[in-house]
C-alpha positions as CSV (number, residue, x, y, z in Angstrom):
1,X,-35.5,82.8,146.8
2,X,-35.5,79.2,147.8
3,X,-37.2,76.9,145.3
4,X,-37.1,79.5,142.5
5,X,-36.2,78.2,139.0
6,X,-33.6,80.8,138.0
7,X,-33.1,79.2,134.6
8,X,-36.5,80.5,133.4
9,X,-35.5,84.0,134.3
10,X,-32.3,83.6,132.3
11,X,-34.2,82.3,129.3
12,X,-36.5,85.3,129.5
13,X,-33.6,87.8,129.9
14,X,-31.7,86.7,126.8
15,X,-34.5,87.4,124.4
16,X,-35.1,90.8,126.1
17,X,-31.5,91.8,125.5
18,X,-31.7,90.6,121.9
19,X,-34.9,92.6,121.4
20,X,-33.2,95.7,122.9
21,X,-30.3,95.4,120.5
22,X,-32.6,94.9,117.5
23,X,-34.7,97.8,118.6
24,X,-31.6,100.0,119.0
25,X,-30.3,99.0,115.5
26,X,-33.6,99.9,114.0
27,X,-33.4,103.5,115.4
28,X,-29.7,104.1,115.0
29,X,-27.2,102.8,112.4
30,X,-24.0,104.1,110.9
31,X,-23.7,104.5,107.1
32,X,-20.1,103.6,106.2
33,X,-20.8,103.4,102.5
34,X,-22.6,106.7,102.0
35,X,-20.7,109.1,99.8
36,X,-19.6,112.3,101.5
37,X,-18.2,115.7,100.6
38,X,-15.0,117.6,101.2
39,X,-15.9,120.9,102.9
40,X,-13.4,123.7,103.6
41,X,-13.8,126.4,106.2
42,X,-11.6,129.4,106.8
43,X,-11.7,130.7,110.4
44,X,-8.3,132.5,110.6
45,X,-8.1,135.6,112.8
46,X,-7.9,138.9,111.0
47,X,-4.6,140.1,112.7
48,X,-3.6,143.7,112.1
49,X,-0.3,143.9,110.4
50,X,-0.2,140.3,109.3
51,X,-0.5,139.2,105.7
52,X,-3.5,137.0,106.3
53,X,-4.2,136.2,102.6
54,X,-0.6,134.9,102.2
55,X,-1.0,132.8,105.4
56,X,-4.3,131.5,104.2
57,X,-2.9,130.5,100.8
58,X,0.0,128.6,102.4
59,X,-2.3,126.7,104.7
60,X,-4.7,126.0,101.9
61,X,-1.9,124.6,99.8
62,X,-1.1,122.2,102.7
63,X,-4.8,121.1,102.8
64,X,-4.8,120.5,99.0
65,X,-1.6,118.5,99.2
66,X,-3.0,116.3,101.9
67,X,-6.2,115.9,99.9
68,X,-4.5,114.9,96.7
69,X,-2.2,112.4,98.5
70,X,-4.8,110.8,100.9
71,X,-7.6,109.0,99.2
72,X,-9.6,108.8,102.4
73,X,-10.5,112.5,102.4
74,X,-10.2,113.0,98.7
75,X,-13.1,110.7,98.2
76,X,-14.9,110.7,101.5
77,X,-17.2,107.7,102.2
78,X,-19.2,107.3,105.4
79,X,-18.5,110.9,106.4
80,X,-18.1,114.5,105.3
81,X,-14.4,115.6,105.4
82,X,-14.6,119.0,107.3
83,X,-11.3,120.8,107.0
84,X,-10.9,124.1,108.8
85,X,-8.2,126.8,109.3
86,X,-8.0,128.6,112.6
87,X,-5.6,130.6,114.6
88,X,-2.9,133.1,113.8
89,X,-3.0,134.1,117.5
90,X,-2.5,137.8,117.2
91,X,0.0,139.5,119.5
92,X,1.1,136.2,121.1
93,X,4.7,135.9,119.8
94,X,6.2,136.5,123.2
95,X,8.6,133.6,124.1
96,X,11.8,132.5,122.4
97,X,9.9,129.4,121.2
98,X,7.7,131.6,119.0
99,X,8.5,133.1,115.6
100,X,6.2,132.1,112.8
101,X,2.5,132.8,112.9
102,X,0.9,129.8,114.7
103,X,-2.3,128.3,113.3
104,X,-4.2,125.0,113.2
105,X,-5.4,122.9,110.3
106,X,-8.3,120.7,111.6
107,X,-9.5,117.5,109.9
108,X,-12.9,116.4,111.1
109,X,-14.6,113.2,110.0
110,X,-18.3,114.0,110.4
111,X,-19.7,110.5,110.0
112,X,-23.2,109.6,108.8
113,X,-25.9,107.6,110.6
114,X,-29.5,106.8,110.5
115,X,-31.7,107.6,113.5
116,X,-35.3,106.5,113.4
117,X,-35.0,106.2,109.6
118,X,-33.7,109.8,109.2
119,X,-30.2,110.5,107.7
120,X,-28.0,112.5,110.1
121,X,-24.3,113.4,110.6
122,X,-22.3,114.2,113.7
123,X,-21.0,117.7,114.2
124,X,-18.6,119.5,116.5
125,X,-16.8,117.7,119.3
126,X,-18.8,114.5,118.7
127,X,-17.0,113.9,115.4
128,X,-13.6,112.2,115.3
129,X,-10.7,114.1,113.9
130,X,-7.1,115.2,114.0
131,X,-5.2,118.6,114.0
132,X,-2.0,119.9,112.5
133,X,-0.4,122.6,114.6
134,X,1.6,125.0,112.4
135,X,4.7,126.7,113.7
136,X,4.3,125.1,117.2
137,X,7.3,122.8,117.2
138,X,7.3,121.8,120.8
139,X,3.5,121.5,121.3
140,X,3.2,117.8,121.4
141,X,6.7,116.7,122.4
142,X,7.6,118.6,125.5
143,X,6.7,119.4,129.1
144,X,7.9,122.6,130.7
145,X,9.5,122.7,134.1
146,X,7.4,124.8,136.3
147,X,6.6,125.4,140.0
148,X,4.3,127.5,142.2
149,X,4.0,131.1,141.4
150,X,3.9,134.0,143.9
151,X,0.7,134.2,146.0
152,X,-1.0,137.4,147.1
153,X,-0.3,136.7,150.8
154,X,3.4,135.9,150.3
155,X,6.1,138.3,151.5
156,X,5.9,141.2,148.9
157,X,9.7,141.9,149.0
158,X,10.4,138.4,147.6
159,X,7.9,138.6,144.7
160,X,10.3,139.8,142.0
161,X,13.0,137.4,143.1
162,X,10.6,134.4,143.0
163,X,9.1,135.4,139.6
164,X,12.6,135.8,138.1
165,X,13.7,132.4,139.4
166,X,10.5,130.7,138.2
167,X,10.7,132.3,134.8
168,X,14.2,131.0,134.4
169,X,13.1,127.5,135.4
170,X,10.4,127.7,132.8
171,X,13.0,127.9,130.1
172,X,13.7,124.2,130.6
173,X,11.8,121.2,129.3
174,X,11.7,117.5,129.1
175,X,11.3,116.1,125.6
176,X,9.9,112.9,124.2
177,X,12.3,110.3,122.8
178,X,12.7,110.0,119.0
179,X,11.5,106.6,117.9
180,X,11.7,106.9,114.1
181,X,12.9,109.1,111.2
182,X,10.6,108.6,108.3
183,X,12.7,110.9,106.1
184,X,15.1,113.9,106.7
185,X,12.9,116.4,108.4
186,X,10.0,114.0,109.2
187,X,10.5,112.7,112.8
188,X,8.4,110.6,115.1
189,X,8.5,111.2,118.8
190,X,7.2,108.7,121.4
191,X,3.9,109.4,123.1
192,X,3.2,109.2,126.8
193,X,2.3,105.6,128.0
194,X,-1.5,105.1,128.0
195,X,-2.3,107.7,125.3
196,X,-4.5,106.8,122.4
197,X,-2.1,108.0,119.7
198,X,1.1,106.3,118.6
199,X,3.5,109.2,118.7
200,X,3.9,112.8,117.6
201,X,5.1,113.8,114.1
202,X,7.4,116.8,113.7
203,X,8.0,118.0,110.2
204,X,10.8,120.6,109.7
205,X,13.7,121.8,107.6
206,X,16.5,119.3,108.4
207,X,19.1,121.8,107.3
208,X,18.4,124.1,110.2
209,X,19.8,123.6,113.8
210,X,17.9,121.2,116.1
211,X,15.1,122.6,118.2
212,X,16.7,121.4,121.5
213,X,19.9,122.1,123.3
214,X,21.0,119.4,125.8
215,X,21.3,120.4,129.4
216,X,23.7,119.1,132.0
217,X,22.7,117.8,135.5
218,X,24.7,120.7,137.0
219,X,22.8,123.4,135.0
220,X,19.2,122.2,135.7
221,X,19.9,121.4,139.4
222,X,21.3,124.9,139.9
223,X,18.3,126.5,138.2
224,X,16.0,124.4,140.4
225,X,17.9,125.3,143.6
226,X,17.8,129.0,142.7
227,X,14.0,128.7,142.7
228,X,13.6,126.5,145.7
229,X,16.0,128.7,147.8
230,X,13.7,131.7,147.3
231,X,10.6,129.5,147.8
232,X,12.1,128.2,151.1
233,X,12.6,131.7,152.3
234,X,8.9,132.6,151.5
235,X,7.6,129.3,153.0
236,X,9.7,129.9,156.2
237,X,8.3,133.4,156.7
238,X,4.7,132.1,156.1
239,X,5.4,129.2,158.5
240,X,6.5,131.5,161.3
241,X,3.4,133.6,160.7
242,X,1.2,130.5,160.9
243,X,2.9,129.4,164.2
244,X,2.4,132.9,165.6
245,X,-1.3,132.7,164.7
246,X,-1.5,129.4,166.5
247,X,0.1,130.8,169.6
248,X,-2.5,133.6,169.8
249,X,-5.1,130.8,169.9
250,X,-3.2,129.0,172.7
251,X,-2.3,126.2,170.3
252,X,1.3,125.1,170.6
253,X,2.0,121.9,168.6
254,X,5.2,119.9,169.2
255,X,7.9,121.6,167.0
256,X,9.2,118.2,166.0
257,X,5.8,117.3,164.4
258,X,5.1,120.6,162.6
259,X,5.5,120.9,158.9
260,X,8.6,123.0,158.7
261,X,9.7,123.8,155.1
262,X,12.3,121.3,154.1
263,X,12.1,120.9,150.3
264,X,15.1,123.1,149.5
265,X,17.4,121.2,151.9
266,X,16.3,117.9,150.3
267,X,17.0,119.0,146.8
268,X,20.3,120.6,147.9
269,X,21.4,117.3,149.4
270,X,20.4,115.5,146.1
271,X,22.6,118.0,144.2
272,X,25.5,117.4,146.6
273,X,25.2,113.6,146.1
274,X,26.0,113.9,142.4
275,X,29.7,113.3,141.6
276,X,31.6,115.9,139.5
277,X,31.4,113.5,136.6
278,X,27.7,113.0,136.9
279,X,27.1,116.8,137.1
280,X,28.7,117.2,133.7
281,X,26.6,114.6,132.0
282,X,23.3,115.2,130.1
283,X,20.3,115.5,132.5
284,X,17.3,113.3,132.5
285,X,14.1,113.5,134.5
286,X,12.0,110.7,135.8
287,X,9.2,110.3,138.4
288,X,10.5,107.2,140.1
289,X,11.7,107.1,143.7
290,X,15.3,106.6,142.5
291,X,15.2,110.0,140.8
292,X,14.4,111.8,144.1
293,X,12.4,114.9,144.8
294,X,14.3,116.8,142.1
295,X,13.5,114.1,139.5
296,X,17.0,114.7,137.9
297,X,19.4,111.9,137.1
298,X,22.4,111.2,134.8
299,X,21.6,107.6,134.0
300,X,19.3,108.2,131.0
301,X,16.2,107.3,132.9
302,X,12.9,109.0,131.9
303,X,13.0,111.9,129.4
304,X,15.9,114.2,128.4
305,X,16.2,117.7,129.9
306,X,16.6,120.4,127.3
307,X,16.4,124.1,126.4
308,X,14.8,125.5,123.3
309,X,17.2,126.6,120.6
310,X,16.1,129.9,119.1
311,X,18.4,129.3,116.1
312,X,16.1,126.5,114.9
313,X,13.9,129.2,113.2
314,X,15.0,130.6,109.9
315,X,14.4,134.3,110.7
316,X,15.1,135.4,107.1
317,X,11.7,133.9,106.2
318,X,8.5,135.9,106.7
319,X,6.4,135.0,109.8
320,X,3.8,133.6,107.4
321,X,6.2,130.9,106.3
322,X,5.4,127.3,107.4
323,X,8.6,126.1,109.2
324,X,7.1,123.4,111.5
325,X,4.2,121.0,111.4
326,X,3.2,119.1,114.6
327,X,0.8,116.2,114.4
328,X,-0.4,113.4,116.6
329,X,0.2,110.2,114.7
330,X,-2.4,107.5,114.7
331,X,-2.2,104.8,112.0
332,X,-3.9,101.5,112.8
333,X,-3.3,97.9,111.9
334,X,-6.0,95.9,110.2
335,X,-6.6,94.1,113.5
336,X,-7.0,97.4,115.3
337,X,-9.4,98.7,112.6
338,X,-11.5,95.6,113.0
339,X,-11.6,95.8,116.8
340,X,-12.6,99.5,116.6
341,X,-15.9,98.8,114.9
342,X,-17.6,96.6,117.6
343,X,-16.1,98.7,120.4
344,X,-17.7,101.8,118.9
345,X,-21.1,100.5,118.1
346,X,-20.4,99.8,114.4
347,X,-18.5,103.0,113.6
348,X,-15.5,102.8,111.2
349,X,-12.2,104.3,112.4
350,X,-11.9,107.0,109.7
351,X,-9.0,108.7,111.5
352,X,-7.0,105.4,111.4
353,X,-7.8,104.9,107.7
354,X,-6.7,108.5,107.0
355,X,-3.3,108.0,108.6
356,X,-2.8,104.7,106.9
357,X,-3.3,106.4,103.6
358,X,-1.1,109.4,104.3
359,X,2.4,109.3,102.7
360,X,4.2,110.4,105.8
361,X,7.6,110.2,104.4
362,X,6.7,112.9,101.8
363,X,5.5,115.5,104.3
364,X,8.8,117.5,104.2
365,X,7.7,119.1,100.9
366,X,5.2,121.2,102.9
367,X,7.9,123.1,104.8
368,X,9.0,126.5,103.4
369,X,12.7,126.9,102.7
370,X,14.8,129.6,101.1
């Protein structure tokens, strides 16, 4: 493009971009000052044998408390406050972590906007919101240890042994670090790096035992080895079958270069490298190279390894009792609220405003006690 005057194209382009923005704003515009409504929706499952009306009343009282104590949803402006009850999860109390009937209280901020001069509001997944998980104490703050399950072409005689070892491994977790105690029974756990929320709230009865039992390095390593020993036996049998299949096709790779199963030996060596003192210390798990294939260390690196403590439930209370509230925590600073608006085309961060207005330190009153 020799000899072309680029500046005149830039001069033409800028007004075109400006006209595009003006045209867009004429067709689509948020309405942050439009008065909204508080709308309640009950979608609880009708579980046979469960006192659903009592469960509904308890959850509704939580909603009303939040509404009375949070002006952002008590007097919605720029959105409709859509609050829904869902769950109860019939016939799903199967693991030791479960006792109370589990449900979800959803807060959705269905914001208003103008499109081509017509007043509209977002619905469904396009609306911003937040959920309280009721009686799911580990939902936001833990990750379960797990490994590959039995496959249909694995040796059948090892199925039960593998499933038992895997199920035992799945009784162990890593848990997030506690970063703040707002009040007795109102605890903030750290979130994973890079997530959009600022931690996870757990609300509980502080007079009951803790939900986690610490685990030693020795305990978790032996549980891991029990699984990997069976898995090694399965993988070795499958490997030999694969090599036999290659031989039938006159394919005989160098034995030193084939992928023989070695994971069990590696983890066993890592176990043997721990000193007697280290084996007795609390276990931690991290994904760095220093933590090896097993991920286990005694140096406090990563996240703590724990087991669930069934005694943390007050089993003298009915299953409809609210014993735990789990909530992703997302307050915002004034600077963050201001930056949110241009990043989201003019939308106000109603979720951030909601959490800023919420008296977190008082949430303990929502927990049922004797």
